[in-house]
Every structure is written in structure tokens, then in C-alpha cells.
C-alpha positions as CSV (number, residue, x, y, z in Angstrom):
1,M,20.4,1.2,-18.1
2,A,24.0,-0.2,-18.1
3,A,24.3,0.2,-14.3
4,I,21.0,-1.7,-13.9
5,S,21.9,-4.5,-16.2
6,R,25.0,-5.5,-14.1
7,S,22.6,-6.9,-11.5
8,V,19.9,-9.1,-13.0
9,E,19.7,-12.0,-10.6
10,T,16.3,-12.8,-9.1
11,D,15.7,-12.2,-5.4
12,D,14.1,-15.5,-4.4
13,R,13.9,-14.4,-0.7
14,L,10.7,-12.4,-1.3
15,E,7.4,-14.1,-0.7
16,P,3.9,-12.8,-1.6
17,F,1.4,-11.0,0.7
18,H,-1.7,-11.4,-1.4
19,G,-4.5,-8.8,-1.0
20,V,-5.7,-5.3,-1.7
21,L,-4.1,-2.1,-0.6
22,S,-4.0,1.7,-1.2
23,P,-0.6,3.4,-1.4
24,G,-2.3,6.2,0.4
25,L,-5.3,8.5,0.6
26,S,-4.7,12.1,1.7
27,F,-7.4,14.4,3.0
28,S,-7.9,18.2,3.3
29,S,-7.5,17.9,7.1
30,G,-3.8,16.9,6.6
31,H,-4.4,13.3,7.5
32,S,-3.2,10.4,5.3
33,I,-4.7,6.9,5.5
34,L,-3.2,3.7,4.0
35,P,-5.6,0.7,4.3
36,H,-4.4,-2.8,3.6
37,T,-6.1,-6.2,3.7
38,Y,-4.3,-9.5,3.0
39,S,-6.0,-12.9,2.5
40,S,-2.7,-14.9,2.5
41,T,0.8,-14.1,3.7
42,P,4.0,-15.8,4.8
43,L,3.4,-14.7,8.3
44,P,2.4,-17.3,10.9
45,L,-1.0,-15.6,11.2
46,A,-1.6,-15.6,7.4
47,A,-4.6,-13.3,6.8
48,H,-4.7,-10.0,8.5
49,N,-5.8,-6.3,8.1
50,E,-3.8,-3.1,8.5
51,L,-4.6,0.6,8.5
52,W,-1.8,3.2,8.6
53,L,-2.7,6.7,9.8
54,V,-0.4,9.7,9.4
55,T,-1.6,12.7,11.3
56,P,-1.0,16.4,10.3
57,A,1.8,16.5,12.9
58,G,3.5,13.6,11.3
59,D,2.6,11.0,13.9
60,R,2.5,7.5,12.3
61,R,0.1,4.9,13.7
62,L,-0.4,1.3,12.8
63,Y,-3.8,-0.3,13.5
64,V,-3.6,-4.0,13.0
65,D,-6.1,-6.9,13.2
66,P,-5.2,-9.3,14.7
67,P,-2.7,-7.5,17.0
68,E,-0.4,-10.6,17.1
69,A,0.7,-9.6,13.5
70,A,2.2,-6.3,14.8
71,P,5.7,-7.6,15.7
72,Y,6.2,-9.0,12.2
73,L,4.9,-5.8,10.4
74,E,7.2,-3.6,12.5
75,T,10.2,-5.4,10.9
76,Y,9.2,-3.8,7.6
77,H,8.1,-0.3,8.7
78,R,8.6,2.1,11.6
79,F,5.6,3.5,13.4
80,D,5.3,5.9,16.4
81,R,2.4,3.9,17.8
82,T,1.0,0.4,17.2
83,V,-2.6,-0.4,18.3
84,G,-4.6,-3.7,18.0
85,A,-8.0,-3.3,16.4
86,S,-11.0,-4.9,14.8
87,I,-10.8,-3.9,11.1
88,D,-13.7,-4.7,8.7
89,W,-13.3,-4.4,4.9
90,S,-16.2,-4.6,2.5
91,R,-16.3,-4.2,-1.3
92,S,-19.4,-3.6,-3.4
93,M,-19.3,-4.8,-7.0
94,D,-15.5,-3.9,-6.9
95,D,-16.5,-0.2,-7.3
96,R,-16.6,0.8,-3.7
97,V,-14.5,0.0,-0.6
98,D,-15.6,0.6,3.0
99,V,-13.1,0.1,5.9
100,R,-14.2,0.3,9.5
101,V,-11.7,0.4,12.4
102,A,-12.6,-0.1,16.0
103,A,-9.2,0.2,17.9
104,D,-8.4,-1.2,21.3
105,D,-7.6,2.3,22.5
106,G,-11.0,3.6,21.6
107,T,-10.1,5.2,18.3
108,A,-12.7,4.8,15.5
109,I,-11.8,5.3,11.8
110,N,-14.2,5.0,8.9
111,V,-13.1,5.2,5.3
112,S,-15.1,4.9,2.1
113,A,-13.7,5.1,-1.5
114,D,-15.4,5.1,-4.8
115,L,-13.3,3.4,-7.5
116,G,-12.9,4.0,-11.2
117,D,-10.6,3.4,-14.1
118,S,-8.3,5.6,-16.2
119,I,-6.3,5.0,-19.4
120,A,-3.2,4.8,-17.3
121,T,-4.5,2.2,-14.8
122,R,-5.9,0.1,-17.6
123,L,-2.6,0.2,-19.4
124,L,-0.5,-0.6,-16.3
125,T,-2.8,-3.5,-15.4
126,R,-2.4,-4.9,-18.9
127,L,1.4,-4.5,-18.9
128,S,1.6,-6.2,-15.5
129,G,-0.5,-9.1,-16.8
130,V,1.7,-9.8,-19.9
131,T,5.1,-9.2,-18.2
132,P,6.7,-12.6,-17.1
133,S,7.1,-12.9,-13.3
134,R,10.7,-14.0,-13.7
135,L,11.5,-10.7,-15.4
136,L,9.7,-8.7,-12.7
137,K,12.1,-10.3,-10.1
138,T,15.2,-8.9,-11.7
139,A,16.8,-5.5,-11.4
140,V,16.0,-4.8,-15.0
141,G,12.4,-5.8,-14.5
142,S,12.1,-3.6,-11.4
143,W,13.6,-0.7,-13.3
144,I,11.2,-1.1,-16.2
145,S,8.2,-1.4,-13.9
146,N,9.2,1.7,-11.9
147,L,9.8,3.7,-15.1
148,S,6.4,2.7,-16.6
149,F,4.6,3.4,-13.3
150,Q,6.1,6.8,-12.8
151,G,5.7,7.8,-16.4
152,L,2.0,7.2,-16.4
153,L,0.9,8.4,-13.0
154,E,1.6,11.2,-10.6
155,T,3.6,9.1,-8.1
156,N,5.8,11.6,-6.2
157,G,8.6,9.1,-6.7
158,L,6.7,6.1,-5.4
159,Q,8.5,2.9,-6.5
160,I,6.7,-0.4,-7.0
161,A,10.1,-2.1,-6.4
162,G,12.4,-0.6,-3.8
163,Q,13.2,-0.7,-0.1
164,T,11.3,0.0,3.1
165,E,12.6,2.5,5.6
166,T,14.0,-0.5,7.6
167,G,16.1,-1.5,4.6
168,E,13.9,-4.5,3.5
169,P,13.4,-5.0,-0.2
170,Y,9.9,-5.1,-1.7
171,R,8.1,-5.2,-5.0
172,V,4.5,-5.1,-6.0
173,E,2.9,-7.2,-8.8
174,A,-0.5,-5.8,-9.5
175,D,-3.4,-7.9,-10.8
176,T,-5.6,-4.9,-11.0
177,L,-5.1,-1.1,-10.5
178,R,-8.1,1.1,-9.9
179,T,-8.3,4.9,-9.5
180,V,-9.9,6.3,-6.3
181,E,-12.3,8.9,-7.7
182,S,-13.6,10.1,-4.4
183,A,-13.2,9.2,-0.7
184,T,-14.5,10.2,2.7
185,A,-13.1,9.5,6.1
186,T,-13.8,10.2,9.8
187,L,-11.6,9.9,12.8
188,D,-13.5,9.6,16.1
189,G,-16.5,11.1,14.3
190,D,-14.7,14.1,12.9
191,D,-14.9,14.5,9.1
192,L,-11.4,14.6,7.6
193,G,-12.5,16.5,4.6
194,S,-12.2,15.9,0.9
195,L,-9.7,13.7,-0.9
196,R,-6.7,15.8,-2.2
197,I,-3.1,15.5,-3.2
198,P,-0.7,15.3,-0.1
199,Y,0.2,18.6,1.5
200,R,3.7,17.3,2.0
201,R,5.8,14.2,0.9
202,V,4.9,11.2,3.1
203,A,7.3,8.3,2.6
204,F,7.9,4.9,4.2
205,G,11.2,4.3,2.5
206,D,10.5,4.1,-1.2
207,H,6.8,3.7,-0.5
208,V,5.6,7.3,-1.1
209,I,1.9,8.4,-1.0
210,P,1.2,9.4,-4.6
211,D,-0.8,12.4,-5.9
212,D,-3.0,10.0,-7.9
213,A,-5.0,8.0,-5.3
214,L,-5.1,4.3,-6.2
215,L,-6.2,0.9,-5.1
216,V,-4.1,-2.1,-6.0
217,A,-5.1,-5.8,-5.9
218,G,-2.3,-8.3,-6.2
219,D,0.9,-9.3,-4.4
220,L,3.2,-7.4,-2.3
221,Y,6.5,-9.3,-2.1
222,L,8.6,-9.0,1.1
223,P,11.2,-11.1,2.8
224,P,9.4,-13.6,5.1
225,P,9.9,-13.1,8.9
226,E,12.3,-15.2,10.7
227,R,10.6,-18.4,11.8
């Protein structure tokens, strides 16, 4: 704690990407899928949708709608392939999410997830709601948030405040956390199997796919792109 307390200044460079995202869904086929949808961002294109796909061989693909958002997103994360796509998100009574991807290269991805709540997600949502934003911006606030998050969920070391693999700082302020109780996915019509914990550690910097599948609604803070 002493080492953390030496750096408590806020990082005012970070701006919010507001939307809904999953830190990662892993399937028995060995594929992992990370769907994101943002209604407002500091990017020139503002609203956009993303789906990250990690294959069993470790190939990392970004599908993005609209494709013009890709150069900005690639400043935060590294992908082996980036493909423009039409990505449709739908939510039913906040208890189910369906994502449909029709990519420019012909790839078709469908993901459906049924959502629930747990004692841990309810507690973390409540803690996030009562913690002052000015504290969350500090190194101490980030340390407390990470400690609480990792203490209540099986996160594999996922940090809600850390760095991307390109060295950019980030933090997440959740309005709501939901558990993913079950999920199905197809890739070009092939069933990817049942939802399960990851076979191996999949990390994008400090963003690690957790064992506990989640959906997060709120703000992802990142440095804005150069204008």
C-alpha cells in the first residue's frame, strides 16, 4: 500500500468509451469471443461495435463496425487481422444479449448469452456506485478496485485498471455487472460448443479473459486518439 500511495494524482488524459462489453467468453472449441458495443466515445466516429475473436491457434482478429474505426482501435490493442463488418447487437429485457456479425471477408459469427446475477456482481455494482469517481482516477482507487474485483471473482489476474499491450493506460467504471450464465456461438455455421473457463490464459495486456464470464455496462476510459 505504501508504494501505491506515493502516486495518487489523477490521470485526466483518459476519456470515456460508454457502452457494454464482455471481458471474454470462452468455448469448448477453444475459441474466445469478446463483444463490445459503444454508444459514445472520444473517437471521431463516436458510436461503433467491435468483436474480438481468438482462435484455438492463438490468431487474434478484430471485427469492427464501421471499419473506419479500426485505425484508432489498433492504437490500443494488437490484432493479427482486422476486418470491417456489419455488427448487430440486441438485448431482451437486459437478460439476454444477441450479437450478429457479417464480416466483409464473408465470416459470419453469431453469439447469444443469457445473463444473471450473483452476490459478487451485485456487491461490485453497489461498490462502484458509491465510490467517488475522483477516487477511482487515482492510483489508490485503482488498487482498491482491482483488489475488490479480484477478491470476489475468478479473474485470472484481469485488472479493471491497468495497461493495454500497446502500453496505453485504461480503467473501467461499471454501472452494472452481470454474470453470463450460459452462452452459445457459431463461426461460419459451426457450433463452438459450450461456455467454459479458458483452456489457456488469453491476455491483451492487463485485460485477461476471466474464468467467470461477465457482461459489463458502463465506461471504459482510454487516452483519446490524436486529433
